[in-house]
C-alpha angles and dihedrals in degrees: 000000000000116000113234118211117202115192124190107196126181113218107192137100096221100053135053137210128210104204126219132167134231123195122199134143094355091306120126112200122191108192140168115255091202122022123177128169113199132198097354095298133127134011138235114241129197118193122196112204124180115210113235094048102296121161115282117227123196125198125182137190104217124215090258091057097257118143107220133184106223097182121118087220091057122215145195137240104247128191111204099180119085111252094024114134144145110265115204123214114250117238125196109208120208112237125206140179089239106028122211120210111253093015100061098035135153107215129210111271127026120354123184118197106229115248091239095058114131120239117270094011116144137226122188134234111219116287092232113048115215106212113247095022112131130208127191117192122188117188107220091169126100090237138070111255133189130238115202134186111242124234113354097325115126134223121229089347094295121150118276091260092057104062105129130097121189114227113200122213116287093009128115135209134197124212127191118197116230127170104310091336142082117219103209131183128188113225117226116222111226118226110252113241 
């Protein structure tokens, strides 16, 4: 059986790592006992090497918290146990009649409109869309609310002046950021039988 070597290597000048090893089931893990990333610098890298010339895969946790696959061969995060999944944190955006960037923000991931939100109040998608970023918004309030693209970003390719989408109570919408645009779809709730 091939021996797999996992190396966790800290690449930053402001933090240190005291390495120790764990052996279990023919896996050798080099890991950092203490890992600190300061002032937004550095990243933590993990290289997976197969003895006998297998393909090396490198993953890194960037200073902004992103998990990145740095391998030329690419790769996926795979869950092999039934019921395993990625669970997103739930964010409750604050809506306002006159929204302010940063204060009345829709964040990437799962956003739930608070039950107490006033009708026709607005929350903003980021002013600068980062292509590939996804947003899901579910309206848990008893009122229709409005989702607006921030800055000069557009929604569904509409002109800059048409950047609002109404979101009715108990409906959800998904938005995918593209270059200077959000491609948004309203999800229709089927009637239970």
